[in-house]
Structures are given as structure tokens and as C-alpha cells.
C-alpha positions in Angstrom: 81.6 -43.4 -157.6 81.5 -42.3 -154.2 78.8 -42.9 -152.2 79.0 -39.3 -150.4 76.8 -38.5 -153.4 74.1 -39.8 -151.0 74.8 -37.6 -148.2 73.7 -34.1 -148.8 69.9 -34.3 -148.2 67.4 -31.7 -149.0 63.7 -30.9 -149.5 62.0 -32.2 -152.6 62.3 -29.9 -155.6 60.3 -29.8 -159.1 59.8 -33.2 -160.8 60.8 -34.3 -164.4 58.1 -31.9 -166.0 60.9 -29.5 -165.1 63.6 -31.5 -166.2 65.1 -28.7 -168.6 65.9 -26.5 -165.3 69.0 -28.8 -165.1 70.7 -26.3 -167.1 69.9 -23.4 -165.0 71.5 -24.7 -161.6 74.5 -22.9 -160.6 77.3 -25.3 -160.9 79.8 -23.2 -162.7 83.1 -24.9 -162.0 85.8 -25.8 -164.7 88.4 -27.1 -162.9 91.0 -29.6 -164.8 88.9 -32.4 -163.2 87.1 -33.5 -166.7 87.5 -36.6 -168.7 89.0 -35.7 -172.3 86.3 -36.0 -174.7 85.0 -35.3 -178.2 81.7 -35.7 -180.0 80.6 -39.0 -180.6 81.0 -39.7 -184.4 78.3 -42.4 -184.7 74.9 -42.7 -182.9 74.7 -44.8 -180.0 72.2 -47.9 -179.8 69.5 -47.4 -177.0 69.8 -49.1 -173.6 66.8 -50.7 -173.2 66.6 -51.3 -169.3 69.0 -51.4 -166.4 71.1 -54.4 -166.3 73.9 -55.3 -163.9 75.9 -56.5 -166.8 76.8 -53.0 -167.4 78.4 -53.1 -163.6 81.6 -54.7 -162.5 84.6 -54.2 -160.5 87.0 -51.7 -162.3 90.2 -49.7 -161.7 89.8 -45.9 -162.4 92.1 -42.9 -162.4 91.2 -39.9 -160.3 91.3 -36.8 -162.6 92.2 -34.5 -159.7 95.4 -36.3 -158.8 96.0 -39.2 -161.2 95.9 -41.8 -158.5 94.6 -45.3 -159.3 91.7 -46.5 -157.3 89.7 -49.7 -157.3 85.7 -49.9 -157.1 85.2 -53.4 -156.0 81.6 -54.3 -157.6 79.6 -57.2 -156.1 76.2 -58.7 -156.7 73.6 -57.9 -153.7 70.1 -58.8 -154.3 68.6 -57.2 -157.0 71.4 -54.9 -157.6 75.0 -54.2 -156.8 77.2 -53.5 -153.7 80.5 -51.2 -154.4 83.1 -51.3 -151.9 85.7 -48.5 -152.2 89.3 -48.2 -151.2 88.6 -45.9 -148.6 86.3 -48.4 -146.9 82.9 -46.7 -148.0 80.5 -49.5 -149.2 77.3 -48.5 -150.9 74.5 -50.3 -152.5 71.9 -49.8 -155.3 69.8 -51.7 -157.6 70.6 -52.6 -161.0 69.8 -48.8 -162.3 73.4 -47.0 -162.1 71.5 -43.8 -162.0 69.2 -44.5 -159.2 70.3 -42.9 -155.8 72.0 -45.1 -153.4 69.7 -47.2 -151.1 72.2 -47.7 -148.2 75.8 -46.6 -147.5 78.1 -47.1 -144.6 81.8 -45.4 -143.7 81.3 -42.8 -146.5 82.0 -39.0 -146.4 82.7 -36.7 -143.9 79.0 -35.7 -142.4 78.9 -36.9 -138.8 75.4 -37.8 -139.0 75.0 -39.1 -142.6 78.4 -41.5 -143.0 76.0 -44.5 -142.6 72.0 -44.5 -143.6 69.2 -46.8 -145.0 66.8 -45.5 -147.8 63.6 -46.3 -149.6 63.9 -45.2 -153.4 61.1 -44.9 -155.7 61.5 -44.7 -159.5 58.8 -41.8 -160.3 59.8 -41.7 -164.0 62.4 -44.0 -165.9 65.2 -43.0 -167.9 65.1 -46.1 -170.0 65.2 -46.8 -173.0 68.6 -44.7 -172.6 69.0 -42.4 -175.5 69.6 -38.8 -176.3 66.9 -36.6 -174.9 65.5 -39.5 -172.4 64.8 -38.0 -168.7 64.1 -40.1 -165.1 63.1 -39.0 -161.7 63.5 -40.9 -158.4 62.5 -40.1 -155.0 64.5 -41.0 -151.7 63.7 -41.3 -148.1 66.9 -41.9 -146.2 67.0 -42.6 -142.4 70.2 -42.5 -140.3 70.7 -45.2 -137.3 70.0 -42.4 -134.9 66.4 -41.7 -136.5 67.1 -38.6 -138.3 65.0 -38.7 -141.7 65.2 -36.7 -145.3 63.7 -36.7 -148.6 65.3 -36.0 -152.0 64.3 -35.9 -155.3 66.8 -36.8 -158.2 66.5 -35.9 -161.9 68.4 -37.1 -165.0 68.6 -36.5 -168.5 70.7 -37.7 -171.2 72.0 -34.5 -172.6 74.1 -36.1 -175.5 76.7 -38.4 -176.7 80.7 -38.2 -176.2 83.7 -40.3 -177.3 86.0 -40.6 -173.9 89.6 -41.0 -174.2 90.5 -43.5 -171.7 94.2 -44.6 -169.8 95.5 -47.6 -172.1 94.4 -45.7 -175.6 90.8 -47.0 -175.9 88.4 -44.5 -176.9 84.7 -45.2 -175.9 81.7 -43.8 -177.1 79.1 -42.9 -174.4 75.9 -41.1 -173.2 76.4 -38.3 -171.0 73.8 -38.5 -168.3 73.4 -35.7 -165.7 71.5 -36.3 -162.4 71.0 -33.3 -160.2 69.1 -32.7 -156.9 69.5 -29.0 -156.9 72.6 -29.5 -154.7 74.6 -32.2 -155.9 75.2 -33.0 -159.7 76.6 -36.0 -161.1 77.8 -36.8 -164.6 78.2 -40.2 -166.0 79.8 -41.2 -169.4 77.6 -44.4 -169.8 78.7 -47.0 -172.5 75.9 -49.1 -174.0 78.5 -52.2 -173.9 80.6 -51.3 -170.7 78.4 -49.1 -168.3 79.9 -46.1 -166.6 83.3 -45.4 -168.5 83.8 -41.8 -167.0 82.0 -39.7 -163.8 82.2 -36.6 -162.1 80.3 -35.3 -159.1 79.9 -31.8 -158.1 78.5 -29.9 -155.2 76.8 -26.9 -156.0 78.6 -24.8 -153.2 81.8 -26.7 -152.2 82.8 -27.7 -155.9 84.4 -30.9 -156.8 83.6 -34.3 -154.9 84.9 -36.8 -157.3 85.9 -37.3 -160.8 87.4 -40.3 -162.5 87.7 -42.4 -166.0 88.0 -46.1 -166.0 91.1 -47.6 -167.0 90.8 -49.8 -170.3 
């Protein structure tokens, strides 16, 4: 997942009480960069709490061009650090859906390629199950002292089986996280963690999309 998700910062928007507004935001792109999915055939077990056991290094297939990339994941404090093949490095606590709390050499923004942030979980999305919601507030600061606040809302919108390169089909929760400018969709398996991911900017369209190799 690209740490560029952390770069476009906006003023706070409505909190989790208005989580239903996720479906009303103007994200209309339907390009080909989507994982192949079908409805889950069986109910999925709830995920009790965020855990680093769901996060490990992985090879992913870029859904926009078919290229194989590696996301190198390592333990970092109480969370994890991800190093991408393009040199972008970002950190987060054990909760995959939380906004990143630091990033370096990420994206194309002149002012926000590197920053540190304080992230507060306003409402927990756990236990992860269909219908559960969560909310986060992040205050980020660049090395030059620029500062901005963003609120992110997340919702488990359903469950789907994801087709993956190598033949494995993996049931996963569909979790949509939205800050009004960037929408992140993760297909999250209770046993494996993230198995597919898509990130879209409201005005600029697709930013990233991948599916984990089997």
C-alpha cells in the first residue's frame, strides 16, 4: 500500500456518526484496476483486534499494469514498518486501517513527501465484522513545520472471495476507509490480513491497486 495515502491532508469532516455518508462521496471511477471477486459463500469469523500477525512481507501484483512489487514489512515499536520497492517507507501501529504515523520519500508532493503524525483512534472498527465502523484523527507535521489535520472514517461494507494469482481464492472482509479526498478499500482476510487493496483520489482517480500473490 502506498504511503501516498497519507499525503493529501484536509480539514476535519464529520465523525463516525455519519459513516453512511461514505456511499455518497463522489468516487465514480470504474477502471479495470479492481481485484476479481465474488460474493463470499460462508460467513467470516470476526477479527477480535488489530494484530501484527496479520501483516508480513508480501509480493503483490499491480492491477493497473501487471507488474510484481514487494512490500517488505518489519516490526517497528508497537506496530510495523513497510518499505516499498520505489524507496517509500511508512509506519503504522498494528491496526492496518489506521492512517500512517510517519512516512519518508513517498509520493510526489514537494511539501509532504516526508512527515510525522500523531494518530488517535476515535472509534474502534474492531471486532471486524460486517457493519462495524471506526474513525481516526491524525495531526501531521512536515520537517519544515507545516501542519494539518485529517479525519478518516472506516466501514466494513461486506465480504467477498478474492481470486489471487496462483489459484488461491480467499474470503475477505471489504473495508472502506475514507477521508473525503482519498478512499482506501482493503480486502482483509481474517487469517492473512490484507489480500487486495485499492486507493482512489476523488479528483485524480486511481493511485494504487494490487492483489497479493498466493
